[in-house]
One Martini backbone bead per residue (centre of mass of N, CA, C, O) as a GRO file, in nm:
protein
  453
    1MET     BB    1   6.957  -1.315  10.561
    2GLY     BB    2   6.976  -1.015  10.635
    3SER     BB    3   7.296  -1.001  10.608
    4LEU     BB    4   7.285  -1.034  10.278
    5LEU     BB    5   7.189  -0.765  10.243
    6PRO     BB    6   7.210  -0.470  10.119
    7ARG     BB    7   7.323  -0.166  10.215
    8THR     BB    8   7.065   0.076  10.246
    9GLN     BB    9   6.933   0.405  10.150
   10CYS     BB   10   6.644   0.585  10.141
   11VAL     BB   11   6.629   0.853   9.908
   12SER     BB   12   6.411   1.143   9.916
   13THR     BB   13   6.174   1.363   9.735
   14ARG     BB   14   5.972   1.669   9.728
   15PRO     BB   15   5.929   1.946   9.535
   16ALA     BB   16   5.703   2.090   9.719
   17HIS     BB   17   5.931   2.041   9.972
   18VAL     BB   18   6.185   2.250   9.996
   19ILE     BB   19   6.476   2.177  10.181
   20PRO     BB   20   6.761   2.290  10.253
   21SER     BB   21   7.032   2.096  10.298
   22ALA     BB   22   7.221   2.311  10.435
   23THR     BB   23   7.052   2.351  10.694
   24TRP     BB   24   7.173   2.055  10.805
   25ALA     BB   25   7.444   2.024  10.700
   26GLY     BB   26   7.721   1.940  10.909
   27LEU     BB   27   7.581   2.000  11.221
   28GLY     BB   28   7.468   1.737  11.367
   29ASN     BB   29   7.179   1.702  11.292
   30PRO     BB   30   6.926   1.467  11.345
   31LEU     BB   31   6.760   1.596  11.074
   32SER     BB   32   6.928   1.556  10.809
   33HIS     BB   33   6.748   1.336  10.664
   34VAL     BB   34   6.507   1.520  10.601
   35ALA     BB   35   6.628   1.700  10.387
   36VAL     BB   36   6.702   1.470  10.197
   37HIS     BB   37   6.416   1.355  10.164
   38PHE     BB   38   6.307   1.631  10.019
   39ASN     BB   39   6.555   1.677   9.784
   40HIS     BB   40   6.515   1.383   9.648
   41GLU     BB   41   6.483   1.136   9.466
   42ALA     BB   42   6.397   0.819   9.474
   43THR     BB   43   6.695   0.652   9.611
   44PRO     BB   44   6.901   0.393   9.638
   45VAL     BB   45   7.179   0.386   9.868
   46ASN     BB   46   7.482   0.244   9.865
   47VAL     BB   47   7.729   0.231  10.090
   48ALA     BB   48   7.948   0.089   9.922
   49ALA     BB   49   7.925   0.285   9.683
   50MET     BB   50   8.016   0.534   9.840
   51THR     BB   51   8.295   0.423   9.900
   52ARG     BB   52   8.380   0.393   9.608
   53PHE     BB   53   8.351   0.687   9.537
   54GLU     BB   54   8.565   0.798   9.731
   55ARG     BB   55   8.799   0.640   9.615
   56ARG     BB   56   8.782   0.751   9.324
   57LEU     BB   57   8.820   1.046   9.404
   58CYS     BB   58   9.101   1.004   9.524
   59VAL     BB   59   9.234   0.901   9.268
   60PHE     BB   60   9.181   1.147   9.100
   61SER     BB   61   9.326   1.351   9.286
   62PHE     BB   62   9.600   1.221   9.264
   63VAL     BB   63   9.653   1.215   8.956
   64ARG     BB   64   9.587   1.524   8.907
   65THR     BB   65   9.835   1.607   9.141
   66VAL     BB   66  10.091   1.531   8.969
   67TRP     BB   67  10.336   1.781   9.021
   68PHE     BB   68  10.653   1.813   8.903
   69TYR     BB   69  10.682   2.141   8.891
   70MET     BB   70  10.641   2.269   9.177
   71PRO     BB   71  10.953   2.283   9.296
   72VAL     BB   72  11.054   2.454   9.003
   73LEU     BB   73  10.902   2.697   8.885
   74VAL     BB   74  11.038   2.948   9.008
   75HIS     BB   75  11.320   2.862   8.939
   76HIS     BB   76  11.278   2.855   8.632
   77ILE     BB   77  11.197   3.152   8.599
   78VAL     BB   78  11.442   3.290   8.731
   79VAL     BB   79  11.660   3.165   8.551
   80GLU     BB   80  11.545   3.267   8.280
   81LEU     BB   81  11.555   3.570   8.354
   82ARG     BB   82  11.858   3.588   8.413
   83ALA     BB   83  11.946   3.491   8.130
   84ALA     BB   84  11.788   3.753   8.003
   85GLY     BB   85  11.865   4.009   8.209
   86ALA     BB   86  11.703   4.052   8.458
   87ASP     BB   87  11.669   4.271   8.740
   88GLN     BB   88  11.368   4.145   8.857
   89PRO     BB   89  11.298   3.825   8.902
   90HIS     BB   90  11.092   3.807   9.139
   91ALA     BB   91  10.878   3.999   9.029
   92LEU     BB   92  10.838   3.846   8.759
   93ALA     BB   93  10.764   3.574   8.878
   94MET     BB   94  10.510   3.676   9.028
   95SER     BB   95  10.378   3.786   8.767
   96THR     BB   96  10.344   3.511   8.634
   97LEU     BB   97  10.148   3.409   8.856
   98VAL     BB   98   9.931   3.624   8.791
   99ILE     BB   99   9.837   3.501   8.527
  100PHE     BB  100   9.703   3.268   8.666
  101SER     BB  101   9.501   3.451   8.823
  102ILE     BB  102   9.361   3.569   8.574
  103GLY     BB  103   9.243   3.306   8.478
  104ILE     BB  104   9.074   3.264   8.731
  105LEU     BB  105   8.924   3.536   8.736
  106LEU     BB  106   8.767   3.485   8.460
  107ALA     BB  107   8.663   3.163   8.534
  108GLU     BB  108   8.561   3.093   8.818
  109TYR     BB  109   8.257   3.167   8.837
  110PRO     BB  110   8.159   3.048   8.565
  111SER     BB  111   8.260   2.756   8.635
  112GLY     BB  112   8.076   2.713   8.880
  113VAL     BB  113   7.812   2.744   8.726
  114PHE     BB  114   7.873   2.516   8.528
  115ALA     BB  115   7.878   2.291   8.744
  116ASP     BB  116   7.575   2.339   8.836
  117TRP     BB  117   7.463   2.293   8.541
  118ALA     BB  118   7.636   2.051   8.384
  119GLY     BB  119   7.845   1.946   8.596
  120ARG     BB  120   8.112   1.838   8.783
  121LYS     BB  121   8.247   1.640   8.587
  122HIS     BB  122   8.276   1.832   8.347
  123ALA     BB  123   8.456   2.036   8.492
  124LEU     BB  124   8.691   1.835   8.555
  125ALA     BB  125   8.754   1.762   8.263
  126VAL     BB  126   8.828   2.044   8.165
  127SER     BB  127   9.059   2.081   8.365
  128CYS     BB  128   9.248   1.859   8.262
  129LEU     BB  129   9.281   1.964   7.970
  130LEU     BB  130   9.390   2.250   8.036
  131HIS     BB  131   9.632   2.166   8.205
  132ALA     BB  132   9.777   2.004   7.985
  133ALA     BB  133   9.800   2.236   7.779
  134GLY     BB  134   9.949   2.451   7.951
  135ILE     BB  135  10.200   2.276   8.048
  136SER     BB  136  10.307   2.208   7.757
  137LEU     BB  137  10.430   2.489   7.691
  138TYR     BB  138  10.684   2.454   7.872
  139ALA     BB  139  10.809   2.223   7.696
  140MET     BB  140  10.825   2.398   7.419
  141SER     BB  141  10.878   2.673   7.594
  142SER     BB  142  11.083   2.949   7.770
  143THR     BB  143  10.944   3.189   7.705
  144LEU     BB  144  10.763   3.445   7.823
  145PRO     BB  145  10.502   3.409   7.652
  146ALA     BB  146  10.469   3.106   7.718
  147LEU     BB  147  10.443   3.140   8.021
  148PHE     BB  148  10.189   3.315   8.014
  149VAL     BB  149  10.000   3.125   7.859
  150GLY     BB  150  10.031   2.880   8.041
  151GLN     BB  151   9.927   3.015   8.303
  152PHE     BB  152   9.648   3.090   8.198
  153VAL     BB  153   9.543   2.805   8.128
  154VAL     BB  154   9.589   2.684   8.408
  155GLY     BB  155   9.398   2.880   8.551
  156VAL     BB  156   9.139   2.794   8.407
  157GLY     BB  157   9.158   2.498   8.497
  158ALA     BB  158   9.146   2.556   8.804
  159ALA     BB  159   8.862   2.681   8.799
  160PHE     BB  160   8.708   2.413   8.721
  161ARG     BB  161   8.796   2.262   8.988
  162SER     BB  162   8.697   2.467   9.172
  163GLY     BB  163   8.442   2.322   9.380
  164ALA     BB  164   8.364   2.056   9.227
  165ASP     BB  165   8.477   1.830   9.412
  166SER     BB  166   8.342   1.913   9.685
  167ALA     BB  167   8.049   1.922   9.576
  168LEU     BB  168   8.037   1.626   9.488
  169LEU     BB  169   8.086   1.505   9.767
  170HIS     BB  170   7.851   1.641   9.923
  171SER     BB  171   7.619   1.532   9.750
  172HIS     BB  172   7.665   1.231   9.815
  173LEU     BB  173   7.632   1.254  10.123
  174GLU     BB  174   7.346   1.364  10.116
  175ARG     BB  175   7.223   1.123   9.962
  176ALA     BB  176   7.315   0.923  10.206
  177GLY     BB  177   7.267   1.085  10.488
  178THR     BB  178   7.601   1.189  10.551
  179PRO     BB  179   7.708   1.501  10.599
  180ASP     BB  180   7.886   1.465  10.867
  181ARG     BB  181   8.131   1.326  10.686
  182TYR     BB  182   8.276   1.552  10.525
  183SER     BB  183   8.539   1.626  10.677
  184ALA     BB  184   8.664   1.342  10.653
  185ALA     BB  185   8.642   1.313  10.343
  186LEU     BB  186   8.802   1.567  10.274
  187ALA     BB  187   9.063   1.483  10.411
  188ARG     BB  188   9.117   1.239  10.229
  189MET     BB  189   9.128   1.396   9.962
  190ARG     BB  190   9.361   1.591  10.051
  191ILE     BB  191   9.565   1.371  10.111
  192ALA     BB  192   9.580   1.267   9.824
  193THR     BB  193   9.676   1.532   9.704
  194ASN     BB  194   9.937   1.558   9.883
  195GLY     BB  195  10.056   1.289   9.799
  196ALA     BB  196  10.102   1.376   9.506
  197ILE     BB  197  10.287   1.614   9.570
  198VAL     BB  198  10.507   1.449   9.697
  199VAL     BB  199  10.575   1.281   9.449
  200GLY     BB  200  10.631   1.521   9.258
  201CYS     BB  201  10.855   1.658   9.431
  202LEU     BB  202  11.063   1.425   9.473
  203SER     BB  203  11.087   1.388   9.145
  204GLY     BB  204  11.111   1.674   9.015
  205GLY     BB  205  11.404   1.756   9.079
  206LEU     BB  206  11.534   1.517   8.928
  207LEU     BB  207  11.405   1.563   8.651
  208TYR     BB  208  11.513   1.852   8.609
  209ALA     BB  209  11.817   1.776   8.625
  210TRP     BB  210  11.795   1.590   8.373
  211TRP     BB  211  11.510   1.724   8.229
  212PRO     BB  212  11.312   1.987   8.231
  213PRO     BB  213  11.059   1.895   8.046
  214ALA     BB  214  10.968   1.644   8.218
  215VAL     BB  215  10.782   1.789   8.429
  216PHE     BB  216  10.565   1.875   8.212
  217ILE     BB  217  10.499   1.613   8.067
  218GLY     BB  218  10.419   1.443   8.317
  219THR     BB  219  10.186   1.627   8.408
  220ALA     BB  220  10.010   1.608   8.153
  221LEU     BB  221   9.968   1.298   8.165
  222CYS     BB  222   9.824   1.294   8.440
  223SER     BB  223   9.581   1.467   8.361
  224LEU     BB  224   9.477   1.263   8.149
  225ALA     BB  225   9.462   1.008   8.337
  226ALA     BB  226   9.227   1.126   8.527
  227LEU     BB  227   8.984   1.052   8.333
  228VAL     BB  228   8.941   0.759   8.417
  229PRO     BB  229   8.828   0.784   8.714
  230LEU     BB  230   8.614   0.998   8.642
  231ARG     BB  231   8.425   0.815   8.471
  232GLY     BB  232   8.339   0.630   8.736
  233LEU     BB  233   8.169   0.860   8.831
  234GLU     BB  234   7.871   0.937   9.012
  235GLU     BB  235   7.627   1.172   8.960
  236PRO     BB  236   7.396   1.327   9.116
  237PRO     BB  237   7.109   1.464   9.119
  238ARG     BB  238   7.005   1.792   9.034
  239ARG     BB  239   6.792   2.051   9.097
  240VAL     BB  240   6.935   2.240   8.846
  241ALA     BB  241   6.959   2.073   8.576
  242HIS     BB  242   6.704   2.228   8.419
  243ARG     BB  243   6.849   2.485   8.420
  244SER     BB  244   6.986   2.768   8.348
  245TYR     BB  245   7.267   2.941   8.361
  246LEU     BB  246   7.139   3.214   8.449
  247GLY     BB  247   6.975   3.096   8.683
  248VAL     BB  248   7.216   3.009   8.855
  249LEU     BB  249   7.350   3.284   8.870
  250ARG     BB  250   7.118   3.433   9.015
  251GLU     BB  251   7.106   3.245   9.266
  252SER     BB  252   7.401   3.298   9.366
  253VAL     BB  253   7.376   3.603   9.402
  254ALA     BB  254   7.144   3.591   9.607
  255GLU     BB  255   7.300   3.433   9.822
  256VAL     BB  256   7.520   3.642   9.879
  257ARG     BB  257   7.333   3.879   9.959
  258GLY     BB  258   7.162   3.698  10.195
  259ASN     BB  259   7.456   3.585  10.320
  260GLY     BB  260   7.650   3.704  10.560
  261PRO     BB  261   7.840   3.477  10.665
  262ALA     BB  262   7.938   3.385  10.384
  263ARG     BB  263   8.057   3.657  10.300
  264ALA     BB  264   8.268   3.677  10.528
  265LEU     BB  265   8.410   3.406  10.460
  266LEU     BB  266   8.503   3.477  10.176
  267LEU     BB  267   8.697   3.706  10.258
  268LEU     BB  268   8.875   3.548  10.454
  269SER     BB  269   8.961   3.321  10.263
  270GLY     BB  270   9.080   3.485  10.029
  271GLY     BB  271   9.296   3.632  10.201
  272GLY     BB  272   9.437   3.391  10.343
  273VAL     BB  273   9.518   3.220  10.094
  274THR     BB  274   9.695   3.432   9.961
  275LEU     BB  275   9.912   3.442  10.185
  276PHE     BB  276   9.989   3.144  10.185
  277LEU     BB  277  10.074   3.125   9.882
  278PHE     BB  278  10.294   3.332   9.890
  279VAL     BB  279  10.476   3.180  10.087
  280PHE     BB  280  10.505   2.925   9.921
  281TRP     BB  281  10.639   3.054   9.661
  282THR     BB  282  10.875   3.213   9.817
  283THR     BB  283  11.037   2.969   9.903
  284GLN     BB  284  11.190   2.945   9.632
  285SER     BB  285  11.331   3.218   9.649
  286TYR     BB  286  11.485   3.150   9.903
  287LEU     BB  287  11.643   2.906   9.783
  288VAL     BB  288  11.788   3.067   9.568
  289GLU     BB  289  11.938   3.273   9.760
  290MET     BB  290  12.081   3.024   9.929
  291GLY     BB  291  12.177   2.800   9.707
  292ALA     BB  292  11.998   2.568   9.653
  293PRO     BB  293  11.959   2.284   9.516
  294VAL     BB  294  11.721   2.167   9.301
  295THR     BB  295  11.700   1.877   9.427
  296GLN     BB  296  11.598   2.002   9.714
  297ASN     BB  297  11.323   2.120   9.649
  298GLY     BB  298  11.158   1.861   9.643
  299LEU     BB  299  11.209   1.778   9.936
  300LEU     BB  300  11.092   2.033  10.075
  301ILE     BB  301  10.812   2.051   9.937
  302GLY     BB  302  10.734   1.758  10.002
  303THR     BB  303  10.741   1.792  10.308
  304THR     BB  304  10.519   2.002  10.318
  305ALA     BB  305  10.296   1.818  10.197
  306LEU     BB  306  10.315   1.601  10.417
  307LEU     BB  307  10.241   1.786  10.656
  308SER     BB  308   9.970   1.869  10.540
  309ALA     BB  309   9.843   1.588  10.547
  310LEU     BB  310   9.874   1.549  10.856
  311SER     BB  311   9.699   1.799  10.942
  312LEU     BB  312   9.420   1.671  10.834
  313THR     BB  313   9.362   1.480  11.082
  314ALA     BB  314   9.224   1.744  11.238
  315LEU     BB  315   8.969   1.837  11.085
  316ALA     BB  316   8.728   1.691  11.218
  317TRP     BB  317   8.779   1.795  11.508
  318LEU     BB  318   8.768   2.102  11.444
  319SER     BB  319   8.475   2.089  11.298
  320ALA     BB  320   8.291   1.984  11.540
  321SER     BB  321   8.363   2.278  11.646
  322ARG     BB  322   8.311   2.609  11.612
  323ARG     BB  323   8.517   2.712  11.815
  324ARG     BB  324   8.762   2.554  11.716
  325HIS     BB  325   8.748   2.656  11.431
  326GLY     BB  326   8.791   2.961  11.491
  327VAL     BB  327   9.062   2.936  11.642
  328ALA     BB  328   9.225   2.796  11.418
  329VAL     BB  329   9.199   3.016  11.206
  330GLY     BB  330   9.338   3.240  11.372
  331LEU     BB  331   9.611   3.102  11.421
  332LEU     BB  332   9.690   3.061  11.127
  333LEU     BB  333   9.673   3.356  11.030
  334PHE     BB  334   9.875   3.485  11.261
  335THR     BB  335  10.133   3.317  11.179
  336ILE     BB  336  10.242   3.458  10.929
  337PRO     BB  337  10.390   3.714  11.045
  338LEU     BB  338  10.564   3.557  11.248
  339VAL     BB  339  10.720   3.380  11.042
  340LEU     BB  340  10.839   3.608  10.875
  341CYS     BB  341  11.007   3.727  11.107
  342ALA     BB  342  11.167   3.467  11.171
  343THR     BB  343  11.298   3.439  10.892
  344ALA     BB  344  11.445   3.710  10.885
  345THR     BB  345  11.617   3.658  11.138
  346ALA     BB  346  11.759   3.399  11.038
  347TYR     BB  347  11.887   3.525  10.785
  348ARG     BB  348  12.059   3.743  10.933
  349ALA     BB  349  12.206   3.510  11.114
  350GLY     BB  350  12.266   3.262  10.895
  351ARG     BB  351  12.002   3.065  10.937
  352LEU     BB  352  11.876   2.937  10.665
  353TRP     BB  353  11.736   2.660  10.738
  354LEU     BB  354  11.553   2.775  10.955
  355GLY     BB  355  11.393   2.958  10.766
  356ALA     BB  356  11.288   2.728  10.586
  357GLY     BB  357  11.132   2.590  10.815
  358PHE     BB  358  10.932   2.817  10.866
  359LEU     BB  359  10.806   2.823  10.580
  360MET     BB  360  10.708   2.529  10.580
  361THR     BB  361  10.513   2.553  10.818
  362ILE     BB  362  10.320   2.771  10.689
  363ALA     BB  363  10.266   2.633  10.415
  364MET     BB  364  10.107   2.389  10.540
  365GLY     BB  365   9.860   2.565  10.655
  366GLN     BB  366   9.689   2.615  10.391
  367VAL     BB  367   9.535   2.346  10.379
  368LEU     BB  368   9.387   2.363  10.650
  369PHE     BB  369   9.257   2.637  10.608
  370ARG     BB  370   9.101   2.572  10.348
  371SER     BB  371   8.938   2.333  10.467
  372LEU     BB  372   8.796   2.487  10.690
  373MET     BB  373   8.650   2.683  10.501
  374ASN     BB  374   8.499   2.469  10.334
  375VAL     BB  375   8.328   2.339  10.551
  376ARG     BB  376   8.169   2.595  10.635
  377LEU     BB  377   8.063   2.676  10.354
  378GLN     BB  378   7.900   2.417  10.299
  379GLN     BB  379   7.703   2.482  10.541
  380LEU     BB  380   7.603   2.784  10.433
  381VAL     BB  381   7.516   2.638  10.161
  382PRO     BB  382   7.350   2.525   9.901
  383ASP     BB  383   7.367   2.287   9.651
  384ALA     BB  384   7.268   2.455   9.400
  385VAL     BB  385   7.537   2.674   9.465
  386ARG     BB  386   7.810   2.555   9.568
  387ALA     BB  387   8.022   2.580   9.339
  388SER     BB  388   7.987   2.883   9.298
  389ILE     BB  389   8.075   2.980   9.583
  390VAL     BB  390   8.353   2.843   9.594
  391SER     BB  391   8.454   2.993   9.342
  392LEU     BB  392   8.428   3.276   9.461
  393GLU     BB  393   8.648   3.238   9.667
  394SER     BB  394   8.878   3.202   9.455
  395TRP     BB  395   8.829   3.468   9.309
  396LEU     BB  396   8.912   3.653   9.541
  397GLY     BB  397   9.198   3.546   9.561
  398SER     BB  398   9.281   3.620   9.268
  399LEU     BB  399   9.238   3.924   9.302
  400LEU     BB  400   9.472   3.946   9.520
  401TYR     BB  401   9.716   3.842   9.360
  402VAL     BB  402   9.771   4.078   9.168
  403PRO     BB  403   9.903   4.270   9.393
  404VAL     BB  404  10.063   4.086   9.596
  405PHE     BB  405  10.284   3.941   9.427
  406PRO     BB  406  10.441   4.183   9.301
  407ILE     BB  407  10.491   4.338   9.565
  408GLY     BB  408  10.643   4.113   9.712
  409GLY     BB  409  10.866   4.076   9.497
  410ALA     BB  410  10.970   4.373   9.510
  411LEU     BB  411  11.055   4.367   9.809
  412LEU     BB  412  11.269   4.142   9.772
  413ASP     BB  413  11.443   4.305   9.566
  414MET     BB  414  11.494   4.570   9.738
  415TRP     BB  415  11.536   4.428  10.059
  416GLY     BB  416  11.531   4.147  10.056
  417ILE     BB  417  11.450   3.889  10.247
  418ASP     BB  418  11.439   4.028  10.524
  419GLY     BB  419  11.303   4.304  10.456
  420GLY     BB  420  11.063   4.191  10.292
  421TYR     BB  421  10.931   4.017  10.518
  422LEU     BB  422  10.886   4.247  10.721
  423ALA     BB  423  10.702   4.417  10.538
  424ILE     BB  424  10.487   4.202  10.489
  425ALA     BB  425  10.404   4.158  10.783
  426ALA     BB  426  10.304   4.454  10.825
  427LEU     BB  427  10.084   4.442  10.591
  428VAL     BB  428   9.904   4.176  10.685
  429LEU     BB  429   9.795   4.224  10.974
  430PRO     BB  430   9.555   4.427  10.957
  431PRO     BB  431   9.363   4.270  10.753
  432SER     BB  432   9.344   4.014  10.924
  433CYS     BB  433   9.197   4.138  11.164
  434VAL     BB  434   8.950   4.249  11.014
  435LEU     BB  435   8.843   3.982  10.886
  436TYR     BB  436   8.813   3.816  11.147
  437VAL     BB  437   8.627   4.005  11.309
  438ARG     BB  438   8.404   4.018  11.099
  439ALA     BB  439   8.333   3.718  11.096
  440TRP     BB  440   8.257   3.698  11.394
  441ARG     BB  441   8.032   3.926  11.392
  442ARG     BB  442   7.863   3.771  11.150
  443GLY     BB  443   7.839   3.453  11.252
  444VAL     BB  444   8.015   3.214  11.141
  445TRP     BB  445   8.036   3.068  11.458
  446HIS     BB  446   7.700   3.101  11.548
  447VAL     BB  447   7.523   2.986  11.356
  448GLU     BB  448   7.290   2.722  11.339
  449THR     BB  449   7.202   2.793  11.041
  450PRO     BB  450   7.184   2.820  10.732
  451SER     BB  451   7.073   2.920  10.459
  452PRO     BB  452   6.731   2.923  10.319
  453ARG     BB  453   6.799   2.904   9.993
   0.00000   0.00000   0.00000
């Protein structure tokens, strides 16, 4: 008879003895269930229900990230700018992407606080609606003002998604008493995301060649369709659900001020992700310059997303050891200037597709790098302000997008693909060394327990 009973775990807390769940979460500490016991109201958590939750979250992540426009966005902008007679299309294309970053910059941190205050599901729903609205503008008009407005709205929508999905996942695992499963669960969610990007990229190039607005209309419809699986997700009770927005904001600011390792990790992650994303988006500029057909863009970018998904299979193993985690982060970060130099050399030698292969290799590394950063950051901060802090990480990255993208695009316009990439490699190496050494010295990979806040 006992085998017929549902498998449940009784998870409870007493408000008078609040032990930050992040103090134990994800570190493999055998007392992790103690923190969960003290941090939540008595609630039986069905293990099968948790599995259903993870599946639904993966479905939501997949549908939400079918972006048909991804392999052709820069191509679309460059072609439109050249048709309008622009002299520096690559710099202007990167500047258009900066508008996206400005949207994130203005909304990122407030949206993270909103997620911790109003609920992570509400933040994800707002993200879907804004993304659908912003990308629809591309379908209605290809003028430069429409591109700017569309990028801004999409950026604000991305800000509401950033941090909310991973914080929602971590909260559920903490409630189940299994926070040590976070890296594996996050890998599955990111694999679903990259699987959607593969689908969008492989079909996006063909759709664009058939009818350019189709890639934007299809993406908007997928964003709206993602609201269906999102509705079926159950969000666990949050300790700060009864607090004011300003109260959550003050608590997250206090956490950043008092948590040195998390602060160092935020700077490293923001800088590293910026460099990875710049390489990813300039891959399309490279393909334009080498004259690759637009239908092949989808195949190449889709292959990059597929390789990114495969790289995530190593996430749990790398995250299980802080030493492995730190070494992997360093190797990924310092591969960027090396690959840029290799790409420039291949381009000068006329081996254009070899250079494209180098760019695809490093572009796929940004997903693994970002996931590694997310795993460690989730361990270093408490659940009460988790979405706020993760959003702050993206905010820092968006702040760096503003100068990095236009400068990088201008270098490609002035000195060509080969000279531009060599100059960019020389510029990114010194700050990469400084940020990585600083994070190591601040104890990002040495502290035994996260912040006690």
